[in-house]
MIDOSE-1310 file (N, C-alpha, C; in nm, 2 decimals, decimal comma, always signed):
residues 156
mssq	+2,15/-0,50/+4,17/+2,09/-0,38/+4,09/+2,12/-0,39/+3,95; +2,05/-0,36/+3,85/+2,08/-0,38/+3,73/+2,09/-0,23/+3,67; +2,09/-0,14/+3,76/+2,15/+0,01/+3,73/+2,29/+0,04/+3,80; +2,35/-0,06/+3,85/+2,47/-0,04/+3,91/+2,56/-0,04/+3,78
kgnv	+2,69/+0,05/+3,78/+2,78/+0,07/+3,66/+2,85/-0,08/+3,68; +2,86/-0,13/+3,54/+2,94/-0,26/+3,50/+2,87/-0,36/+3,55; +2,74/-0,39/+3,61/+2,70/-0,48/+3,64/+2,63/-0,53/+3,51; +2,66/-0,61/+3,46/+2,59/-0,66/+3,33/+2,58/-0,80/+3,28
arsr	+2,61/-0,90/+3,44/+2,57/-1,02/+3,38/+2,46/-1,05/+3,49; +2,36/-1,12/+3,38/+2,28/-1,17/+3,48/+2,24/-1,29/+3,56; +2,24/-1,32/+3,68/+2,23/-1,43/+3,77/+2,11/-1,56/+3,72; +2,01/-1,49/+3,69/+1,87/-1,58/+3,65/+1,84/-1,57/+3,51
pqkh	+1,76/-1,66/+3,49/+1,71/-1,67/+3,34/+1,58/-1,55/+3,36; +1,51/-1,52/+3,23/+1,42/-1,44/+3,20/+1,32/-1,50/+3,27; +1,22/-1,42/+3,34/+1,11/-1,47/+3,43/+0,99/-1,51/+3,36; +0,94/-1,44/+3,27/+0,84/-1,49/+3,19/+0,86/-1,50/+3,04
qntf	+0,83/-1,61/+3,01/+0,85/-1,66/+2,85/+0,75/-1,65/+2,80; +0,74/-1,59/+2,65/+0,62/-1,57/+2,56/+0,58/-1,70/+2,53; +0,47/-1,76/+2,53/+0,44/-1,89/+2,49/+0,37/-1,87/+2,32; +0,36/-1,75/+2,26/+0,28/-1,72/+2,15/+0,32/-1,60/+2,13
sfkn	+0,33/-1,58/+2,00/+0,39/-1,45/+1,91/+0,25/-1,36/+1,94; +0,31/-1,24/+1,91/+0,18/-1,13/+1,92/+0,12/-1,13/+1,79; +0,00/-1,11/+1,78/-0,09/-1,10/+1,66/-0,18/-0,99/+1,64; -0,15/-0,89/+1,56/-0,21/-0,75/+1,57/-0,34/-0,77/+1,51
dkfd	-0,36/-0,86/+1,48/-0,54/-0,87/+1,42/-0,62/-0,99/+1,51; -0,56/-1,01/+1,63/-0,63/-1,11/+1,68/-0,77/-1,06/+1,75; -0,77/-0,95/+1,82/-0,87/-0,90/+1,88/-0,93/-0,75/+1,77; -0,87/-0,72/+1,68/-0,88/-0,58/+1,60/-0,92/-0,65/+1,48
ksvl	-1,05/-0,65/+1,45/-1,09/-0,72/+1,30/-1,14/-0,59/+1,22; -1,08/-0,48/+1,23/-1,16/-0,37/+1,18/-1,10/-0,36/+1,04; -1,16/-0,26/+0,97/-1,11/-0,26/+0,81/-0,98/-0,19/+0,81; -0,93/-0,07/+0,87/-0,83/+0,00/+0,92/-0,73/-0,11/+0,95
tkki	-0,73/-0,21/+1,02/-0,63/-0,29/+1,06/-0,60/-0,38/+0,92; -0,71/-0,44/+0,86/-0,69/-0,52/+0,75/-0,61/-0,40/+0,61; -0,64/-0,30/+0,62/-0,58/-0,21/+0,52/-0,41/-0,21/+0,55; -0,42/-0,16/+0,68/-0,27/-0,15/+0,72/-0,19/-0,26/+0,70
nakl	-0,25/-0,40/+0,73/-0,17/-0,50/+0,71/-0,11/-0,53/+0,55; -0,20/-0,50/+0,46/-0,23/-0,52/+0,33/-0,15/-0,41/+0,28; -0,09/-0,30/+0,32/-0,02/-0,21/+0,26/+0,14/-0,26/+0,21; +0,15/-0,22/+0,11/+0,31/-0,24/+0,03/+0,37/-0,12/+0,09
hdgv	+0,49/-0,14/+0,12/+0,58/-0,03/+0,18/+0,67/-0,02/+0,06; +0,66/+0,07/-0,03/+0,75/+0,06/-0,17/+0,81/+0,21/-0,17; +0,92/+0,23/-0,24/+1,04/+0,35/-0,22/+1,10/+0,38/-0,12; +1,12/+0,25/-0,03/+1,18/+0,27/+0,09/+1,31/+0,19/+0,10
cqhc	+1,40/+0,23/+0,16/+1,54/+0,14/+0,17/+1,50/+0,03/+0,27; +1,61/-0,06/+0,28/+1,57/-0,21/+0,32/+1,56/-0,16/+0,50; +1,62/-0,06/+0,54/+1,65/-0,03/+0,71/+1,50/-0,01/+0,73; +1,43/+0,13/+0,63/+1,32/+0,20/+0,67/+1,23/+0,07/+0,64
kevl	+1,22/-0,01/+0,57/+1,12/-0,11/+0,51/+1,12/-0,22/+0,65; +1,21/-0,22/+0,69/+1,19/-0,34/+0,84/+1,11/-0,24/+0,95; +1,19/-0,12/+0,97/+1,13/-0,03/+1,07/+0,96/-0,04/+1,06; +0,90/-0,02/+0,92/+0,78/+0,01/+0,90/+0,71/-0,14/+0,93
ewrv	+0,76/-0,24/+0,88/+0,70/-0,39/+0,87/+0,70/-0,41/+1,03; +0,78/-0,35/+1,13/+0,76/-0,38/+1,29/+0,67/-0,29/+1,31; +0,64/-0,17/+1,29/+0,52/-0,11/+1,33/+0,39/-0,15/+1,30; +0,38/-0,23/+1,15/+0,28/-0,27/+1,13/+0,24/-0,42/+1,22
kysk	+0,33/-0,49/+1,25/+0,36/-0,61/+1,31/+0,31/-0,59/+1,42; +0,34/-0,51/+1,50/+0,31/-0,45/+1,70/+0,22/-0,37/+1,68; +0,12/-0,36/+1,57/+0,01/-0,25/+1,60/+0,05/-0,10/+1,65; +0,17/-0,07/+1,58/+0,24/+0,09/+1,62/+0,23/+0,18/+1,51
ykpl	+0,18/+0,11/+1,37/+0,16/+0,20/+1,23/+0,04/+0,29/+1,27; +0,04/+0,42/+1,27/-0,09/+0,51/+1,26/-0,08/+0,57/+1,10; -0,20/+0,55/+1,03/-0,18/+0,60/+0,92/-0,24/+0,75/+0,91; -0,19/+0,84/+0,80/-0,18/+0,97/+0,81/-0,34/+1,01/+0,79
skpk	-0,41/+1,11/+0,84/-0,53/+1,16/+0,84/-0,51/+1,30/+0,72; -0,42/+1,37/+0,69/-0,45/+1,43/+0,58/-0,25/+1,43/+0,52; -0,26/+1,48/+0,42/-0,12/+1,49/+0,39/-0,03/+1,56/+0,44; +0,09/+1,54/+0,44/+0,21/+1,60/+0,51/+0,30/+1,69/+0,40
kcvk	+0,39/+1,76/+0,42/+0,47/+1,86/+0,34/+0,58/+1,78/+0,33; +0,60/+1,77/+0,18/+0,74/+1,73/+0,15/+0,85/+1,80/+0,16; +0,96/+1,74/+0,22/+1,08/+1,86/+0,24/+1,19/+1,86/+0,13; +1,11/+1,86/-0,01/+1,20/+1,85/-0,14/+1,10/+1,97/-0,19
clqk	+0,97/+1,99/-0,22/+0,91/+2,04/-0,28/+0,82/+2,14/-0,20; +0,80/+2,12/-0,09/+0,75/+2,20/-0,02/+0,60/+2,22/-0,05; +0,55/+2,08/-0,09/+0,39/+2,11/-0,13/+0,32/+1,97/-0,04; +0,22/+2,00/-0,01/+0,13/+1,90/+0,09/+0,12/+1,75/+0,01
tvkd	+0,23/+1,66/-0,02/+0,16/+1,58/-0,11/+0,22/+1,41/-0,05; +0,27/+1,42/+0,06/+0,33/+1,32/+0,14/+0,20/+1,25/+0,19; +0,17/+1,11/+0,14/+0,06/+1,05/+0,16/+0,05/+0,95/+0,25; +0,20/+0,88/+0,25/+0,25/+0,79/+0,33/+0,31/+0,79/+0,47
syhi	+0,27/+0,73/+0,59/+0,27/+0,76/+0,71/+0,43/+0,76/+0,69; +0,50/+0,83/+0,81/+0,65/+0,81/+0,81/+0,72/+0,83/+0,74; +0,68/+0,89/+0,62/+0,76/+0,96/+0,49/+0,79/+1,09/+0,48; +0,88/+1,13/+0,46/+0,91/+1,27/+0,46/+0,94/+1,35/+0,30
icrp	+0,93/+1,25/+0,22/+0,95/+1,29/+0,05/+0,84/+1,25/-0,01; +0,75/+1,31/-0,09/+0,69/+1,25/-0,17/+0,73/+1,17/-0,28; +0,63/+1,08/-0,34/+0,65/+0,99/-0,45/+0,72/+1,06/-0,56; +0,69/+1,16/-0,63/+0,75/+1,20/-0,75/+0,90/+1,23/-0,73
cace	+0,90/+1,32/-0,56/+1,06/+1,37/-0,58/+1,13/+1,24/-0,54; +1,10/+1,15/-0,47/+1,18/+1,04/-0,42/+1,18/+0,97/-0,57; +1,13/+0,95/-0,66/+1,14/+0,88/-0,80/+1,26/+0,95/-0,86; +1,23/+1,10/-0,88/+1,32/+1,19/-0,96/+1,47/+1,18/-0,91
levc	+1,46/+1,20/-0,77/+1,59/+1,21/-0,67/+1,67/+1,06/-0,64; +1,60/+0,96/-0,68/+1,62/+0,84/-0,64/+1,68/+0,80/-0,48; +1,59/+0,85/-0,38/+1,63/+0,86/-0,27/+1,51/+0,77/-0,16; +1,54/+0,73/-0,07/+1,44/+0,66/+0,02/+1,37/+0,77/+0,09
akcg	+1,23/+0,73/+0,08/+1,11/+0,82/+0,09/+1,08/+0,87/+0,24; +1,16/+0,76/+0,32/+1,12/+0,78/+0,45/+1,23/+0,87/+0,53; +1,37/+0,80/+0,47/+1,50/+0,87/+0,55/+1,57/+0,98/+0,46; +1,55/+0,97/+0,35/+1,57/+1,08/+0,25/+1,77/+1,03/+0,21
kked	+1,78/+0,90/+0,25/+1,94/+0,86/+0,21/+1,93/+0,83/+0,10; +2,05/+0,87/+0,00/+2,04/+0,80/-0,14/+2,10/+0,63/-0,13; +2,02/+0,55/-0,10/+2,05/+0,39/-0,06/+1,93/+0,32/-0,16; +1,98/+0,20/-0,17/+1,92/+0,12/-0,27/+1,78/+0,11/-0,22
ivip	+1,71/+0,14/-0,32/+1,54/+0,12/-0,31/+1,50/-0,03/-0,33; +1,44/-0,08/-0,21/+1,39/-0,23/-0,20/+1,32/-0,27/-0,28; +1,17/-0,17/-0,32/+1,07/-0,19/-0,40/+1,03/-0,04/-0,42; +1,08/-0,02/-0,59/+1,06/+0,09/-0,65/+0,93/+0,13/-0,65
fnke	+0,89/+0,24/-0,64/+0,77/+0,30/-0,67/+0,71/+0,26/-0,82; +0,56/+0,23/-0,82/+0,49/+0,21/-0,95/+0,50/+0,36/-1,01; +0,51/+0,32/-1,14/+0,50/+0,45/-1,23/+0,37/+0,47/-1,25; +0,24/+0,43/-1,25/+0,13/+0,45/-1,25/+0,08/+0,55/-1,11
pert	+0,03/+0,67/-1,16/-0,05/+0,77/-1,05/-0,14/+0,69/-0,96; -0,13/+0,72/-0,81/-0,20/+0,68/-0,70/-0,29/+0,57/-0,73; -0,25/+0,46/-0,64/-0,33/+0,34/-0,67/-0,40/+0,35/-0,55; -0,50/+0,26/-0,51/-0,56/+0,23/-0,39/-0,47/+0,12/-0,35
enge	-0,48/+0,11/-0,20/-0,44/-0,01/-0,14/-0,49/-0,12/-0,14; -0,60/-0,12/-0,16/-0,68/-0,29/-0,16/-0,65/-0,33/-0,28; -0,61/-0,44/-0,27/-0,60/-0,53/-0,41/-0,72/-0,58/-0,47; -0,80/-0,62/-0,34/-0,93/-0,65/-0,41/-1,03/-0,54/-0,45
ndqs	-1,03/-0,41/-0,43/-1,10/-0,32/-0,52/-1,02/-0,31/-0,61; -0,91/-0,31/-0,65/-0,86/-0,35/-0,81/-0,92/-0,41/-0,86; -0,88/-0,56/-0,86/-0,92/-0,67/-0,91/-1,09/-0,68/-0,93; -1,16/-0,62/-0,84/-1,32/-0,60/-0,88/-1,37/-0,50/-0,96
shrr	-1,30/-0,37/-0,93/-1,32/-0,29/-1,04/-1,24/-0,34/-1,18; -1,17/-0,40/-1,18/-1,12/-0,41/-1,32/-1,20/-0,55/-1,36; -1,26/-0,65/-1,31/-1,39/-0,75/-1,35/-1,49/-0,66/-1,40; -1,52/-0,55/-1,31/-1,64/-0,48/-1,35/-1,60/-0,41/-1,51
nckr	-1,52/-0,35/-1,53/-1,45/-0,29/-1,65/-1,47/-0,39/-1,75; -1,41/-0,51/-1,73/-1,39/-0,62/-1,82/-1,55/-0,66/-1,86; -1,64/-0,66/-1,78/-1,78/-0,69/-1,79/-1,84/-0,61/-1,89; -1,81/-0,47/-1,85/-1,88/-0,36/-1,94/-1,85/-0,36/-2,05
ndes	-1,69/-0,41/-2,08/-1,63/-0,41/-2,23/-1,70/-0,52/-2,31; -1,72/-0,63/-2,23/-1,78/-0,72/-2,30/-1,95/-0,71/-2,34; -2,01/-0,64/-2,21/-2,14/-0,60/-2,27/-2,13/-0,49/-2,40; -2,06/-0,42/-2,38/-2,07/-0,32/-2,50/-2,02/-0,37/-2,64
ddds	-1,93/-0,48/-2,61/-1,90/-0,58/-2,73/-2,01/-0,64/-2,78; -2,11/-0,71/-2,67/-2,22/-0,76/-2,73/-2,32/-0,64/-2,76; -2,34/-0,56/-2,71/-2,40/-0,45/-2,77/-2,38/-0,41/-2,90; -2,26/-0,41/-2,96/-2,22/-0,36/-3,06/-2,24/-0,45/-3,19
dftg	-2,23/-0,59/-3,13/-2,29/-0,70/-3,24/-2,42/-0,68/-3,26; -2,49/-0,67/-3,17/-2,64/-0,64/-3,16/-2,66/-0,55/-3,25; -2,61/-0,41/-3,24/-2,65/-0,31/-3,34/-2,62/-0,32/-3,46; -2,49/-0,43/-3,49/-2,47/-0,45/-3,60/-2,56/-0,55/-3,69
dldd	-2,61/-0,61/-3,60/-2,71/-0,73/-3,66/-2,85/-0,61/-3,70; -2,87/-0,52/-3,62/-2,98/-0,45/-3,65/-2,94/-0,36/-3,78; -2,81/-0,31/-3,77/-2,80/-0,25/-3,92/-2,81/-0,32/-4,02; -2,77/-0,46/-4,01/-2,77/-0,54/-4,14/-2,91/-0,52/-4,18
taah	-3,00/-0,57/-4,10/-3,15/-0,56/-4,12/-3,20/-0,46/-4,17; -3,15/-0,33/-4,13/-3,19/-0,21/-4,19/-3,15/-0,19/-4,31; -3,03/-0,26/-4,35/-2,99/-0,24/-4,49/-3,06/-0,31/-4,60; -3,10/-0,42/-4,56/-3,18/-0,49/-4,61/-3,34/-0,51/-4,60
ptvn	-3,43/-0,40/-4,61/-3,57/-0,44/-4,58/-3,63/-0,55/-4,64; -3,73/-0,60/-4,58/-3,79/-0,69/-4,62/-3,94/-0,64/-4,65; -3,98/-0,68/-4,78/-4,10/-0,62/-4,84/-4,22/-0,70/-4,82; -4,35/-0,67/-4,77/-4,46/-0,74/-4,72/-4,54/-0,72/-4,83
């Protein structure tokens, strides 16, 4: 029996061997799964980062539906799952946002305020902004040409 006290030696090998590893997006192709897989776990220590990555890898990670209360400032500002400290408090105190211990932070928080988690949206919005800037530059050149013609009227 495996529950016998002191019986730790096994007499046979493992009965079922896994032939392939688990893939969390094999059957679940939802937007939420893609978002979770793309999430960057920043502001946490090495141990907490590994725990969060394990949760993502085996489809155990559940995102928050509404913000939680921070244990330091007591405001509802914690927007990351499994975290207990909000980003500003964790940055200020230089502690892990998940466990609250003063350990080495693997990936520090970005100094920018709340960014979206999808890198594609950031790039596409950046491209759109660049295009708008280019168009506005073209428009300013065009208006400049009009101003030049208005300054030198032609007489018929």
